[in-house]
C-alpha positions in Angstrom: 49.2 134.3 76.3 52.3 136.5 76.8 50.3 138.6 79.3 49.4 135.6 81.5 52.9 134.4 81.4 54.2 137.7 82.7 51.5 137.9 85.3 52.5 134.4 86.7 56.2 135.3 86.5 55.5 138.4 88.5 53.6 136.4 91.1 56.5 133.9 91.4 59.1 136.7 91.7 57.1 138.5 94.4 56.9 135.1 96.3 60.6 134.4 95.8 61.7 137.9 96.9 59.4 137.8 100.0 60.8 134.4 101.0 64.4 135.6 100.5 63.7 138.8 102.5 62.2 136.8 105.4 65.1 134.3 105.3 67.8 136.9 105.4 66.2 139.0 108.2 65.4 135.9 110.2 69.0 134.8 110.1 70.4 138.3 110.7 73.4 138.3 113.1 72.5 140.8 115.8 74.1 141.8 119.0 72.0 139.4 121.1 73.9 136.4 122.4 72.1 133.3 121.3 74.6 131.0 123.0 72.9 130.8 126.4 75.2 128.0 127.5 78.3 130.2 127.4 78.0 131.2 131.1 77.1 127.7 132.3 79.7 125.4 133.7 80.4 122.2 131.9 81.3 120.1 134.9 82.1 116.4 134.8 83.3 115.8 138.3 85.1 117.3 141.4 87.9 116.8 143.9 87.8 117.3 147.6 91.1 118.3 149.2 92.3 118.7 152.8 95.5 120.6 153.4 96.3 120.3 149.7 95.9 116.5 149.6 93.1 114.9 147.6 90.8 112.9 149.9 87.9 112.2 147.5 87.3 112.4 143.7 84.2 111.9 141.7 84.6 111.9 137.9 82.1 110.6 135.3 80.4 108.5 138.0 83.6 106.9 139.3 84.4 107.6 143.0 87.8 107.3 144.7 88.8 108.1 148.2 86.6 108.7 151.2 85.4 111.4 153.6 85.8 110.4 157.3 85.6 112.6 160.3 85.5 112.0 164.1 82.5 112.7 166.3 82.7 116.4 167.6 85.5 117.1 165.1 85.4 119.2 161.9 87.1 118.9 158.5 87.5 121.7 156.0 87.6 120.5 152.4 88.4 122.6 149.4 86.2 121.8 146.3 87.6 121.8 142.8 85.3 121.2 139.9 86.6 119.3 136.9 86.0 119.5 133.1 85.8 116.6 130.7 89.7 116.4 130.6 89.8 116.2 134.4 91.3 119.7 134.6 90.1 122.1 137.2 87.5 124.6 136.2 88.4 128.1 137.5 85.5 129.8 139.2 85.6 133.5 138.5 83.4 135.7 140.7 82.1 138.7 138.9 81.5 141.9 140.7 77.9 142.1 141.8 77.5 138.3 141.5 74.3 137.3 143.2 74.3 134.8 146.0 72.1 132.4 144.1 75.2 131.4 142.2 77.8 129.2 143.8 77.9 126.0 145.8 75.0 124.4 147.6 75.2 121.3 149.8 72.3 119.0 150.7 72.8 116.5 153.6 70.7 113.3 153.8 71.0 112.9 157.7 72.1 116.0 159.7 71.9 114.0 162.9 75.1 112.2 161.7 77.0 115.0 160.1 76.6 118.7 159.3 78.0 119.7 155.9 78.0 123.4 155.0 79.5 125.7 152.4 82.5 127.5 153.9 82.3 131.3 153.2 85.5 133.2 152.6 85.8 136.9 152.8 89.3 137.2 151.3 91.7 134.8 149.8 92.3 132.3 152.6 91.2 134.8 155.3 88.5 133.2 157.5 88.4 135.8 160.3 88.5 139.0 158.1 91.8 140.3 159.6 93.7 140.1 156.3 96.3 137.6 157.6 95.3 134.8 155.3 94.7 132.0 157.8 94.4 129.1 155.4 95.9 128.1 152.0 92.7 128.4 149.9 92.8 129.3 146.3 91.6 132.8 145.5 87.8 132.8 145.5 88.0 129.0 146.1 85.1 126.9 147.2 85.2 124.9 150.4 82.9 122.9 152.6 82.9 122.3 156.3 82.1 118.8 157.5 81.4 118.3 161.2 80.8 114.9 162.8 77.7 114.9 165.1 77.2 111.2 165.9 78.7 107.9 164.8 77.4 106.4 161.6 77.3 107.4 157.9 75.3 109.7 155.8 75.6 111.2 152.3 75.6 114.7 150.9 75.4 116.1 147.4 77.1 119.2 145.9 75.3 121.4 143.4 76.9 124.2 141.4 74.2 126.8 141.0 73.9 129.4 138.3 70.9 131.8 137.7 68.8 129.9 140.2 69.3 126.4 138.8 71.9 123.7 139.1 74.6 123.5 136.4 75.9 120.4 138.1 74.8 118.1 140.9 77.1 115.4 142.2 76.3 111.8 143.0 75.8 111.2 146.8 79.1 111.4 148.7 79.3 109.2 151.7 80.6 110.7 155.0 81.6 108.3 157.7 81.6 109.6 161.3 83.6 107.6 163.8 
């Protein structure tokens, strides 16, 4: 009887030790980053500014302000994304950052207005001559809105990361007069 008790105890110990070994190696903290959301933006809204003045805000589904442009005129708006405290999220460009990251604009009706992402080579330097033509934030995002014909249309902003959208706005109405 003592022999069968030791045999069953041995079997339980082997099972217990194997389970403990699998558990500890499965939960081992290695150098691999398991927090894949760390590089993703947690955006809850955005502000559009013209010459430092807020013209439009979208935060948690609430919209204030408006975007209006005249036919054959253009409007350059800086884009500032907001976190859950309505604080601006700083966009840091990393060296070698691929162009699939960044701001993407989709326009519902391009016959009314063209809305494009404004590319900046240097801080506020649109023509590349290093004289800093505009007062843009360093590595700031901006859009260029051009009135084509009278009417209204909408556009959406998407903040892209690794080929997918971390944030997509509600449609923003543009009125062209």
